N, C-alpha and C positions, 0 to 999 in steps of 0.2 A: 186577591192580593191579602187576605186574612188567610188564607192558606199558609203563604208563605213566612208569616208573621208569629203562625204558628208551629211551623217546623223549625225556626229559628231557634224560639225559646225551647221547643224541645231537644237542641240539641246541645242551644246553651247548659240547661239543668243536665242530659248526660254527662258533658265533660266537666260538673261542680260534683255531679256525683263519683266520677273516675278518678276526683282530684283529692288527693287527702293531707297535700303537702299543708303548712298554716299559711293562710296568708302574713301575717306578720315574720316571716322567712325561716329559712332552713340554715340551721348552725355547723357549718361544714368543718369548723374548729375543733368540735366541743370532745371532752377526753375520751371517751368509748363512743367513738365513731363507727360505724357498721363499716365491715369488709366487706369485697366483690373478690370472688375466686373466679379467674383473673382480675387482674386486678387494671388492667385493659385489652379492650376486646377491637380486633381487626377479625372484618370479613366481607367476604367479596357479594357484590350484591345478586339477591337473587337465591345466596345458598342460607342452607339452615344454621342457627347458631344460635349458645345456649351460655347462661354464667349462674352461681350460687352468689348471695348474699346471708352474710349472717351479723344479729345483730347482737349487743350485751344480753348475756344471759340472765343479767337483774333484773331486766327491762321487762317489766307486766303490764307496760300501759301496749298503743297498740303500735303497730307495726305493720309495714310493707314496703313492697317496691313500684314503685312509677313505671310506666312502661306504656309505649303508644300503638305495639304491638305484641303479641305471642301471647302468652299464656303463664301463669305466674302458680307454682304448689309449693305449701307449708308446709316444714315439718322441723316443729320445735322453734326453736329461735333461728332457721335458715330458711330462705328463698331462693328456690331454682325457678330460675325464668328461662324460654326455652320457646322459638320461634321456627317455623320450619320452611320460612323463606324471609330473609330481611328484605323486604321492598320501601323501604323508606334513605332518602339520602340523610338526613340528620334523624339518630334513634337516638332519643332522650329516654337514659334508664336511670335512676334512683332508685337509692334506698334509706329510709328513714323508721326511727322511732322516735315514739313521744317523749318527754322530760319534764318531768318539775323543775318551777324555777328553784324557788323556795321552800314554802309549803304546800305538800298534796294539797291541800284546799283553793289555792291561788291558781293563776294562770300557769299553764304550760308551756313549755317552747318543744321542737323538734330539732334531735341532731342527724345529720343525713351525708351520706355520699354518692356522688354525680358519679357514674362511669362513663371515662370516656371511650368512645365508640367512634371507631373507620370505617366506613363502607367503601370499599375500593371498586375500582371497573376499570383492570387495563385498557389501553388506549385499542380502537377498531383499525385503525391504520397508521403506519410512520412514514412520511416521505421526505427525501430529499429533494433540492432542486437549486439554480442559483437564482436571483433575484435582479428581474427583469434584462436576464442573459440567456444568449442561447449562440453555440458555433462553440468554436475553438474560443481561448485566452491564451493574453499576450505576458510573456516576461514581464514583472516588475509594474502590472497593472493592478489597483484591487478588486477587489468582488468578492460579493457575499454571498452565501451558502446558506438556505433557510430549511430547516425542519420541521413538517407541518405533523403534528398528534391530535388527531384526531378521537372526539368524545373519550377524554381519561378523568378520572377523580380517584380519590381529589388531589388539584394542579398542583396544590401545594408540598405535595411529596414526589412529585417528579422531577426528576435530574435526566436532561439530554443530554449527551456526548456526541462529540463531532467528530471523526478518527478522518484523517487520509492512511489508505492500505491499514498497517497496523496501528500507524504513530496518533495519541490522542491530540487532538489538535484546541479543544477546550468544552470544558462543561460550563451547563445553562442550568438555573432554576426558574421557575416561573415568583412575578412578584403578588400573583393575588394569592392570599392568603386566606380567604373566608368564600370562597365559594364551594359548593358538598357536592353538586350534580355535575356530572360531566359537563367538559369544554374541552372548546377547540383551542389549541394554542400553539403558537406560530415563533420561534426563536430563530436568532438570527448570530452570521457569524461574520466576520471580514474576514477572508483571505489574501496574500500578495502571491500567486504561482511563481514558479521558478523553472529554469529548464528540467530539472530533475523532477519537478513533479510532471512530465509528460508521460502519459500509460497509467498513469496512477488512479487508483479508486475511491471515491470521496463515498462516506457512509453516516450515519444518525443512528443510535438507538435512544426509546426512555426507557430509563427504568423506574419501576415506580418501589420506592426506597420505605416499606412500611413498619420497622422498626422492629425488635426481634419477636414481635408477638406476631408479626405478619409474616409471609408464605416466605419458605425459604427453599434455594436463591431468593431474592426479590422476582416480581414480574420483569419481565426483557421484551423489547418489541422492536426488531429492525428494521432499517428503511433498506429498499434496495440500492444500488452501489452503480455511480452514476461515474464513468470515465473522462479524466482531465484528457484534454489535448489542449499544448499549452505551444504556441507560436513563436519560435526564437531566433533570431540570427545567426551564423555560422559561425563556429567555432574549430580551429584546427585541432585533430585529436590525434595530433604528432608531435614530434618533438622537433623545433624549427630546426633548420637546416645550416648548418656550418657558412660560415662566410664565402668560402672558397673550397670546391669539391673536387679533389684531383682523382682521376682514374688513369690507367694506362692503356694504352692505345691495343685494342684486342680484346682490354676487359667490360664486365655487363657493367652498366649502370643502372639504379634505379634512383627515384625521383618522385617521393611520397607527399601529396597534399590534402590525405584523407580529412574530414570535416565534420562535424557533426550538427544538425540544425535539425529545426519546422519550419515551413517543409522542406524535404531534404533536398542539400543541394546540389547544385548542377557545376558540374568544373569545365573552364576552357583553358589553351596552352597558348605561349607564343614561345617560339622557340629562334635558333640560330638560320640564317636565311639558306642553308643548306644543309637542314638537317632533314629528317625525315617528313612526312606528312602530318598535318594539325592533330589532334589527338585531345579528346573528350572524358577521357576517366580520371579517377583522381590517383592514380597508379601512370608513371610514366617507366616505360621498361626498353631499353638497349641493350641489347644481348650482345653484339662486340662493335666495341666504340672505336672510330676514325678522327680523323685531325676535325673533320667538318662536325665533326658534335659537339665541339669544343665553343662555349658560349655562354649567353644566358638565357636561362628558363624559369618562365614565368610564369604562374599557376594561378587563375584569378576564378574566386568561388561564391557564390552570390545565392542568395534566396531572397523571395519577398520581403522580407526583414531585417537584411542589409547584407555585406560583402566584403574581402577584406584578398589582398596578394600573400602567395607568397615566392620570396626570387631564390632561385636557385643557379650559380656561375662557375661551371665545370671546365674546369684545363684538363686536359687528353695530354698526357705523357707520351712517346715516342718512344717503343721499349725495343730497346738493341739486341734482347736475345733472341727476336723472330729474326735477326739480319744475321745474327751468330749462327744459327741454329742453319739458318740457310746456307751460309756461306762454308758450313760443315758441312752441311752437306753438297757440299759445291765440290769441296776438294777433296771429301772423302769420295766422290763418283769420278773425279781426276785422278786418282788414285789409280780406282778400280781395273777405268779405262789404260791407263800408262802399263800398269801389272798385266792386263790381259795383253796388250800388243806387245811387251816384253817377250810373256812366256810362249804366245805365237811366232814372234822371230825366232826363238833359241829354238823352240820347238822342229821349224826347218830348219835350222842350222845344219841343227842334230841329227835329222836323216838326210839330210845332204852326207854328212860325212862318212855314214853309214854305208849309204850306197857303193861309194865308191872305194873305203875300205873293202870290202867286197869285190868289187871288179877288181882288185889289185891281188886279190888273192887268185881269185877265178885263172887272169894271167898268168900270173905264176906257177900256178899249176897246170897254165897248159907247157907252156916253157918244159917244166921237167919231164915231161910226159914226150920227147922227140928225139929219137934216139940219134947217139953221135956215130958216123960213122969214118972210117980211119981210110 
């Protein structure tokens, strides 16, 4: 037990010997206070660091630089502090000199300048997740995204940004302004997804903004991406059909009720009684319409989130052009047949007349050859 007391006394004596700041206080607002260069120190935990302090040239009294680690080197009224590795999260550095109050024979005071030191450490890991939720989300409901930043210091200099794709959803900062050592902090942001968010990626990043004296660009650690799956009821993807669709008989007919939705919508059709067999695609095509295709077509679109129907009222007009064409073909065929028959008839008649004429000439010649006897 006595050994412990002896060790404690020796430790206190060492602390008192290493501390030269006047117990009565240190004036930080004196006219010629010491000047640090740089005026603010930002150092990564474990890295080396250094700074210089200059006291007034007219100061002939004691001066020094208080520190908890590292070494001091004096050159005139300039003190250089250097540490091979900064291993303290709260690093006090104080440069001072002693000044007389009024009379040199009277009590003296101290003029000092503390150096602001920020010891930082980028986070070990940054991750994003949903709070108490797994699986797909539903359009219109509210969810909470959380970004977990592990072992970062100082947390008061941390800014967390939430993203959806490349769109910034929000930025948050910690309310902890006193902790110097690394901590793990969780930041939460509420979102209400829509159908347009389906398939997009959420992520977050943690940035230590340490000012112009800190590293440039500031240290940034990004999370993984999580892909959003948003369920929503089907919605018509094409224009609504007119109240009445009129086509000519023989023309093609295309009825489209394509929709978007998650899960993917299914389709079923109700068709006129004498029309073609049932159909289960989003687009119904009839290559050549007839009067039997006339009537009301109803497309029923649905998924587990909802449904809707699209009505197509189809009117098929008779195309008289087809009949005119057929009639023209028939008339043309009749004319051709008549002409062929006439040709055959007159051709035969002509041939018969030619043969009779020959016979006549042949008979005349035969009679001319008979001699006349007296």
